[in-house]
N, C-alpha and C positions, 0 to 999 in steps of 0.2 A: 804349569812354568815349567821350565827346562833347565835345572838345577845342573845339570854338566857341562851348560856352558860357563858358569865361573871357575873362574880358576884354583880356588879356594876349596872345588868338589872334590870330596874322595879323600883329602886333604889325610896324612898320617904322623909327617915330621915337624915337628917344629921348631927344626935347623931351615926348613923350608918354608916354613910359614915367615919368618923371620927375614929369609932373605926376599918373599913375594913382597911383603911389605917394608923393605928397607931398614931395620930393627937392627942397632949394631949394641945398645945397650940391654941385656936382657932383664935389665928393675923393667923397663918398658911391656913385660908381660906381666908382670906380678899386681895382684888386685891392689895389697895397699899402696905401694906405690904411685899405679896409674889413678889411686882415687885423690894421692897428695894432691897431684896437677889439676883440680876442679874444684873452682869456690862458689859452691851453690848459694842465692839469694834470693830476695822477694823482689824485685820491681817494680815502684811503687809509684812510677812515672803517669802512669794509667791507671789501669785496671790493672792491680796486682795479679802479678804470677811468676812461678818458679822460672831465675835462669840458673844453667849450670854449666855455665865457659870455663872450654876447656884449656891450659896453658898450650902455644903454638907448637913445644913438642911433641905432647899427644897430638893435639891438633893434625900438625901432617902428617901422622901415620893414619890416624882418623879419613885423610883424604883419600891417602890411598886405596884403603880398604871399602870404601863405596866407589870409587872406580870399579873395584874388581867383583864387587854386588853388581854393578849398574852391569854387569856384561850377562846377568840374569835378566831372561826377556818375560816383561809381565803384559797382562791384559792392555789392549788400548783405552779403557777407561778405568787409569789410575796414574797418575798425576804426582803422585807420592816424593818427590825428589828425585822426578825420572828424567835425566840430560832430556832437555830436547820436548822439554813438554811444561805447561807456564799454566796459573791461574786464571786463563782468559782462556786456553785451549779447554782446560775443566768444564769451566761456564759453557763455555760453543757448545759442548755436547750437548747440552738441553735447548738445544734452538733449533727444532725440526721443519717440515714444509708447513706446519700449521702451526699456530698457538698449541702451547702445553700448560696442564696441572703439575705442579709442581709440589714436594718435601723435604725438605732435609731436616738432619742432623747433625748438632755435632755433641762428640767423645771429650766427656766432663777431664780433664787433664789427664789427657792420654799418655803422651811419654810416662809421667811418677806412675801412672796404671801399668804399665809394662813390666811383670817384673823378672827379677834374673834367670829364673826357673824356666820363660818362656821365652827367652833367647837363645839362653845355650842350649833347648829341645830343636829349638830352628837349625844352630851352626851341628848341634851332632845329628838330629833325626833327618833332615832338611837336606844338608849339604855334605853326609855322611862322613863328619871330617871326627878324625880318633878324639878319646875323651881330652887328653888332654892343651889339643889344638882345638877343640871347640871355646873348653877356660880358656884360653887363651884370647878368640875372639872374645866371649863373654865381657871381660874386662877391661876391652878396649872398647867396648857399647853400651858400658853400662857404668853406674857411679853405687858405691855404698855410703851411706849418708853420714855412718857410724865413723866411718875413716877418712872421708872426705876436709878439706880444710874450708867449715864455718864462720864467718866474724859471731853472724847473727841465730843459732841455733833455734832457739826459742820461736824465734819469725819464719823458719823453716818450715817447724813440727804443726805450726799454728794453722797455717797454711793448706799446708797435706792435711791434717785433719778436717779444714772448714769444707774442702772438695772429697772428701771421705774416704781418701784414699791410705789406708793402710803400710803401704808399700815403702820401706826404708831402705833396698835397695833397687834399682831399677833402669831403662834406659835413657841415658842420660839429655834434657833438655838444654839444645845445646850443641849439640854435638856435628860435625858433619854427615856424622851417618846415621840422623835418627829419621829421616824423613822418609829414608827407603826402606831402614828398618821396621819402621812402624808397620809398613805393609807388610813385608815380607814375615815376620815373627805371628802377624797374624792372617795371615793369609786364606788360613781354614773359613774364621768368621766373614770376614771379605766374601770367598765361594759361594758361603751356605747363603746368604744376602741376594745375591745376583743372579744363583738358583731360584728363588722366590720373586725377584725380578723380572726375570726371563719368563715363568712360568706366567705374570701379571700381566705382560708385554711391556711392561716400563723399564725406562733408561736410568742408569744406575753408575754414576765415576764418586770415585774415592780421593779425597785434596791430605792427607795425613787424617785431619781430625776429624773433616767435613765431610759427610756421605751425603749425597745428593739423589735423586729418582723424580722422573718427569715421565710426564704418557699424555696422545692425547686424549685418553680417556679420563674417565675417574679413578683417583686413587684411592683405594678402600681406606677403614677405617680397621680393614680385619688386615690390609697386609701390615697397617705402620707397626698393628700388635702383633706377627711376625716379626718386624725389625726390631724391637725394640725387645722381644722374648732369646733371640739368638745373641745380642749386644748382654744382655743379662746371663747367658747362660757361659759365654766366656768372660764373666766378671768386669764389667768394663759397666761405665755409665752416661748416660744422657742429658746433658744440660736440657730439661722442659727448658728453660727459659727460654735457649736459642731454636727449641724447634719452630719451625715455620713452614704453612700448608697455604699455596697462590693459586689462584682459580686461574682458570685462559686471559681473563681480562685484565688481571692483576700485574704492576712491573715485579719486576724476582730479583732480589739480591743474590750470587751466586758467588763464593771466594772473591767476593770484593767489584764483582762485574753486573752491573744493572741490565736485565734481559725489560725490557719497554713493549708495550701494551701491544702494540705488533710484530713482538717474538724477534726484536735487532739489538746485539751487544754495545750496549753503549757505556761511556766512560762514567763512572760515579759524580755527584758533580761537586764531591769534597776531593777528590783527587784533582779536578777541573779549577775549582780555588788555590790547592797548594801551588797547583804548578802559575798561575797567572801570579798571588803575590810572593814567589819566589823567583820570576822574572824580570816581575815590577822592581825585586830589592837588588838583580844583579843589572840590572841599566842602572842603578845607582852607584853600584859597587862593582865595578865589568873587571877589578884586577882580583877580587873575592873567591882564591880556587872554591872553599868548600861549597859556597852557594854555589860555584857550577855545577860541582859535583853534584849537588841532590836536585839541583833541576835538569843535569843529563838520568840523575836513576828514574825522576818521577816521568819524564817525557821516554823513558824505557816501556815502563811499566803500564804506561799510556797507549800507548804504540802496539801493545800487544794485545790490545782489545779494540784499536781502530789504526791501523799503521798509516795512516796521512793525518794523524791527528795535529793539531799543534804547527804548520810548517812553517811559521816562519819563527816561532820561539823556538823549535826545536832546529833549524837553519842557524840562531844565534849562539843556542847554548853549544851549540860543537862547533859553528865555526867561526864565532864571534873570537875566540881566544889565538883562534891563528890567527887572525886581522888585528889584535891587539900584540900580539907577539911584533907583527910587522909593523908596526907602527910606532 
């Protein structure tokens, strides 16, 4: 990767950093104040997960920082918060001229496992920033749970313990910067995996905490053990319950996209059902803007897999509102 493409590369001045990020109040460079703008909680609406949403004041700065980090050109097979690359593009990388075997893993509690030191090392060593600049950038992208505003601290700590995560100062789960940062600060680990994949003529993609491998040939037990060893070396864990191995003739699920037995990308049945249900609801409630927005989001996601999906529903969702306004 060419780090010099990033405007942050070699930055030595805090004043210049604040200018680049449009930071007017110096409080927004301090770890204590930044932590006070984050309110971690455990979302229990589905499978429990840690959410650490930043307030708008911080989120705005993080969006600017994400844009600067986006100047770093990453490999074509990386889809972690990269502009112009989607979850569907990630899956389509595993569709070749013939049917493929596939092996995929999920890194357990990935963001909370990425500690402050790892993030600081990236800014200091890879981006060659001065220590004080690297410190501020680390403050903006990590959260110290001891200093954050947590309503139910015990809930959060029990969740992390259940995931065997002892880190209490980590990459924020919910910041605009976190997806791309999760790759950048761990690129050495992913590079090692890539080297082994290339050696075995295996394709590899990275989508945040999902790493997928595919090949027209057999994916050996020895290969998977080498991948596990690299992850362990960098002190991360694999969610063994989410490890999947698929043979050539078996339909495969990759980052929300089904690759069918013929090797074609198709929309998940669960997404199809959501679209149909949302459409039926909108037909009954044509002036419901929230429903229309949900349907548009679902259709946009579906069309990343199949650009011609649901033509009638798509036209109604995106053009129906105009007709309603005119009538």
